[in-house]
C-alpha positions as CSV (number, residue, x, y, z in Angstrom):
1,M,-96.9,20.5,-117.7
2,A,-94.7,21.1,-114.8
3,D,-95.6,21.8,-111.3
4,Y,-94.8,21.9,-107.7
5,V,-97.4,20.9,-104.8
6,L,-96.7,20.9,-100.9
7,L,-97.4,17.4,-99.7
8,D,-96.9,17.3,-95.8
9,G,-94.5,19.8,-96.1
10,V,-92.6,18.1,-98.8
11,R,-92.3,20.8,-101.9
12,T,-93.1,17.7,-104.7
13,W,-92.2,18.6,-108.4
14,Y,-94.6,16.7,-111.0
15,E,-95.0,16.8,-114.6
16,Q,-98.2,15.8,-116.5
17,H,-98.7,14.8,-120.2
18,G,-101.2,14.0,-122.7
19,D,-104.9,13.4,-121.9
20,G,-107.3,11.1,-120.9
21,D,-107.8,8.6,-117.5
22,P,-105.2,9.5,-115.1
23,L,-102.3,7.5,-114.9
24,V,-99.8,8.3,-112.2
25,L,-95.9,6.7,-112.7
26,L,-93.8,6.3,-109.7
27,H,-90.2,6.4,-110.9
28,P,-87.3,4.1,-109.8
29,G,-85.3,4.7,-106.6
30,G,-82.0,5.7,-105.7
31,A,-79.9,8.8,-105.2
32,G,-79.7,10.4,-108.6
33,V,-83.1,8.6,-110.2
34,D,-86.1,10.7,-111.0
35,A,-88.7,10.8,-113.6
36,R,-86.2,10.8,-116.2
37,A,-85.9,7.1,-115.9
38,F,-89.7,6.9,-117.7
39,G,-88.1,8.6,-120.8
40,P,-88.9,5.8,-123.2
41,N,-92.0,5.1,-121.9
42,V,-94.0,8.4,-120.9
43,G,-94.9,9.5,-124.7
44,P,-96.5,6.1,-125.6
45,L,-98.2,6.0,-122.2
46,A,-99.3,9.7,-122.8
47,A,-100.9,9.0,-126.0
48,Q,-103.9,7.3,-124.3
49,F,-104.0,8.5,-120.8
50,A,-103.2,11.6,-118.7
51,V,-100.0,10.8,-117.2
52,Y,-98.3,12.1,-114.1
53,T,-94.9,11.4,-112.9
54,P,-94.3,12.8,-109.4
55,E,-90.5,12.9,-108.2
56,R,-90.4,11.5,-104.6
57,R,-88.9,13.3,-101.4
58,A,-85.0,13.2,-102.0
59,H,-85.4,12.4,-105.7
60,G,-85.0,14.7,-108.9
61,R,-86.4,18.0,-108.0
62,T,-88.3,17.2,-105.0
63,P,-86.0,18.0,-101.8
64,D,-85.1,15.9,-98.9
65,V,-86.4,16.3,-95.6
66,A,-85.3,15.9,-92.1
67,G,-84.9,12.4,-90.9
68,P,-84.8,9.0,-92.6
69,I,-86.3,8.2,-96.0
70,T,-89.1,5.3,-95.6
71,F,-91.4,3.7,-98.0
72,D,-94.4,4.5,-95.4
73,A,-93.5,8.1,-96.1
74,M,-93.2,8.0,-99.6
75,A,-96.7,6.3,-99.6
76,Q,-98.2,8.6,-97.9
77,D,-97.0,11.4,-100.0
78,M,-98.4,9.7,-102.9
79,I,-102.1,9.5,-101.8
80,A,-101.8,13.0,-100.8
81,F,-100.5,13.5,-104.6
82,M,-103.5,11.2,-105.8
83,E,-106.0,13.3,-103.6
84,T,-104.9,16.9,-104.3
85,V,-103.6,16.8,-108.0
86,V,-104.8,13.6,-109.4
87,G,-108.4,14.5,-107.5
88,R,-109.9,10.8,-108.7
89,R,-109.1,7.2,-109.0
90,A,-106.5,6.5,-111.3
91,H,-104.2,3.9,-112.8
92,V,-100.7,3.3,-111.1
93,V,-97.7,2.1,-112.6
94,G,-94.4,2.0,-110.2
95,C,-91.2,0.6,-111.3
96,S,-88.7,-0.6,-108.3
97,D,-88.9,1.5,-105.4
98,G,-91.9,3.1,-107.2
99,A,-93.6,-0.4,-107.3
100,I,-92.9,-0.8,-103.7
101,V,-94.8,2.5,-103.2
102,A,-97.4,1.8,-105.5
103,L,-98.3,-1.2,-103.7
104,L,-98.7,0.4,-100.3
105,V,-100.6,3.1,-101.6
106,A,-103.0,0.2,-103.2
107,L,-103.1,-1.5,-100.0
108,R,-104.1,1.6,-97.9
109,R,-106.2,3.4,-100.1
110,P,-107.9,0.9,-102.5
111,E,-110.4,3.1,-103.6
112,L,-107.6,5.5,-105.2
113,V,-106.1,2.8,-107.1
114,D,-107.8,1.4,-110.4
115,R,-105.4,-0.8,-112.1
116,L,-102.0,-1.4,-110.8
117,V,-98.8,-2.3,-112.4
118,L,-95.9,-3.6,-110.5
119,V,-92.5,-3.5,-112.3
120,A,-89.3,-5.0,-110.7
121,G,-90.4,-4.2,-107.2
122,V,-90.5,-6.3,-104.1
123,F,-92.8,-6.8,-100.9
124,H,-90.3,-7.8,-98.5
125,F,-86.5,-6.5,-98.7
126,N,-85.5,-10.2,-98.9
127,G,-87.1,-10.3,-101.9
128,W,-83.8,-8.2,-103.7
129,L,-80.9,-10.4,-104.2
130,P,-78.4,-10.1,-101.3
131,E,-75.8,-8.3,-103.6
132,V,-78.1,-5.5,-104.4
133,I,-78.7,-4.1,-101.6
134,D,-75.0,-4.7,-99.8
135,P,-74.6,-1.5,-97.8
136,N,-71.0,-1.6,-99.1
137,N,-71.9,-1.1,-102.8
138,E,-71.1,2.2,-104.3
139,P,-73.5,3.6,-106.4
140,P,-72.4,4.4,-110.2
141,D,-70.6,7.7,-110.7
142,F,-73.4,9.0,-113.3
143,L,-76.0,8.8,-110.5
144,A,-74.1,11.6,-108.8
145,R,-74.0,13.8,-111.7
146,L,-77.9,13.1,-112.4
147,Y,-78.5,14.3,-108.7
148,E,-76.2,17.2,-109.0
149,E,-78.3,18.2,-112.3
150,L,-81.7,18.7,-110.9
151,S,-81.5,18.5,-106.7
152,P,-82.6,21.8,-104.7
153,D,-80.1,20.4,-102.0
154,G,-77.0,20.6,-103.8
155,A,-74.3,18.2,-104.8
156,G,-73.2,18.2,-101.3
157,H,-76.4,16.3,-99.8
158,Y,-75.8,13.7,-102.3
159,Q,-74.4,11.2,-99.7
160,V,-77.0,12.0,-97.2
161,V,-79.4,10.7,-99.7
162,V,-77.5,7.6,-100.6
163,D,-77.0,6.7,-96.9
164,K,-80.7,7.2,-96.0
165,L,-81.5,4.6,-98.9
166,A,-79.2,2.0,-98.4
167,R,-80.5,2.2,-94.6
168,M,-84.1,1.8,-96.0
169,H,-83.2,-1.1,-98.6
170,C,-81.6,-3.0,-95.9
171,E,-84.7,-2.8,-93.9
172,E,-87.9,-2.0,-95.8
173,P,-90.3,-2.9,-96.7
174,T,-91.4,-5.7,-94.3
175,L,-94.7,-7.1,-96.0
176,E,-95.6,-10.6,-96.0
177,A,-97.0,-12.8,-98.7
178,D,-100.3,-12.8,-96.6
179,D,-100.7,-9.0,-96.7
180,L,-100.8,-9.2,-100.4
181,G,-104.3,-10.7,-100.4
182,G,-105.3,-6.6,-99.2
183,V,-104.7,-5.6,-102.4
184,R,-108.6,-5.5,-104.5
185,S,-107.1,-3.8,-108.0
186,R,-106.4,-5.8,-111.0
187,T,-102.8,-6.1,-110.9
188,L,-99.6,-6.9,-113.4
189,V,-96.4,-8.0,-112.0
190,M,-93.4,-7.4,-114.5
191,V,-90.1,-8.6,-113.5
192,G,-87.0,-9.1,-115.9
193,D,-85.8,-12.3,-116.4
194,D,-82.3,-11.2,-115.0
195,D,-83.6,-9.1,-112.6
196,E,-82.5,-7.5,-109.1
197,V,-85.7,-9.0,-107.7
198,R,-85.4,-12.8,-107.1
199,L,-87.6,-14.5,-109.7
200,E,-88.8,-16.7,-106.7
201,H,-90.1,-13.4,-105.0
202,A,-91.8,-12.0,-108.3
203,L,-93.6,-15.3,-108.5
204,A,-94.9,-15.2,-104.7
205,M,-96.2,-11.6,-105.6
206,Y,-98.1,-12.6,-108.3
207,R,-99.4,-15.5,-106.3
208,G,-100.5,-13.2,-103.4
209,I,-101.8,-10.8,-105.2
210,P,-105.7,-12.0,-105.6
211,N,-106.4,-10.6,-109.2
212,A,-102.8,-10.8,-110.8
213,E,-100.8,-11.3,-113.8
214,L,-97.5,-11.7,-114.6
215,M,-95.0,-11.0,-117.2
216,I,-91.5,-12.1,-117.2
217,V,-89.4,-10.1,-119.7
218,P,-87.0,-12.3,-121.7
219,G,-83.7,-10.8,-122.3
220,T,-83.8,-8.1,-119.7
221,S,-82.6,-6.9,-116.2
222,H,-83.6,-4.3,-113.6
223,G,-83.6,-1.9,-116.5
224,L,-86.2,-3.6,-118.4
225,L,-88.6,-0.6,-119.3
226,V,-85.4,0.9,-120.8
227,E,-83.9,-2.2,-122.4
228,K,-87.4,-3.6,-124.0
229,P,-89.4,-0.4,-123.9
230,D,-91.7,-1.3,-127.1
231,L,-92.5,-4.4,-125.5
232,C,-93.1,-3.3,-122.2
233,N,-95.4,-0.3,-123.0
234,N,-97.5,-2.5,-125.5
235,V,-97.9,-4.6,-122.4
236,I,-98.7,-2.0,-120.0
237,L,-100.9,-0.4,-122.3
238,E,-103.2,-3.3,-123.2
239,F,-103.3,-4.3,-119.6
240,L,-104.4,-0.8,-118.6
241,S,-106.9,-0.6,-121.8
242,E,-108.4,-3.7,-122.3
243,D,-110.6,-6.2,-120.4
244,P,-109.2,-9.8,-119.6
245,V,-109.3,-12.0,-122.2
246,P,-111.5,-15.1,-121.9
247,T,-109.0,-18.4,-121.3
248,M,-109.2,-21.6,-122.8
249,A,-107.8,-23.5,-119.8
250,P,-107.8,-21.7,-116.6
251,I,-106.4,-23.1,-113.5
252,R,-105.5,-20.4,-111.1
253,R,-108.3,-18.1,-112.2
254,A,-111.0,-20.9,-113.0
255,T,-112.7,-19.9,-109.7
256,S,-112.7,-16.1,-110.1
């Protein structure tokens, strides 16, 4: 079921799949990136959960608005989405920019977030490899085609969104490792072993979140959810639906 909801003046597109406990999927970022990025993941997840796939401002079928695009604004949009559309506490899975938004939602409104999965995201912009957020980068041509297919703003607005997102990625987010202690949800940090996220930064995220687990997916890049969907889907489903196993020799979690 596809629909729109007005969130702080932004006509936000979303789709719902399946039944069960609510699960909100927050797609990666970039002009031309939208909920279709979860194509290999929605079906398996919707077999167990009511999956919501909102498209954030300036992405997919949701229009851009005047002013800069910021992670803060997108987090507020998603808080409003969870309050008005989902209507209760939900699991949240975010990928790349979506993981940053998910992290901010969990910090600001912990009562809204049950279990949290952060896939290939950062808590500070210095967590990206420098070449990834170089403002001189030109996005691949196919992203412009994807943007034109769905955006209500039209193909002519593509470069505007590219420039807004380039600025955002060079300046945001700016959380520190100590800020991560405010995450109350049981959290899974996932990253590819050849990701755009520095592995040291992913490790700092894992260490900074009190109740966190870590998955480094071998043989994958920033597109790990698409490159190894069966493995990633199984790991996410187990994390969302099962209790933690009693480990034989806990160290980090020995006093939990």
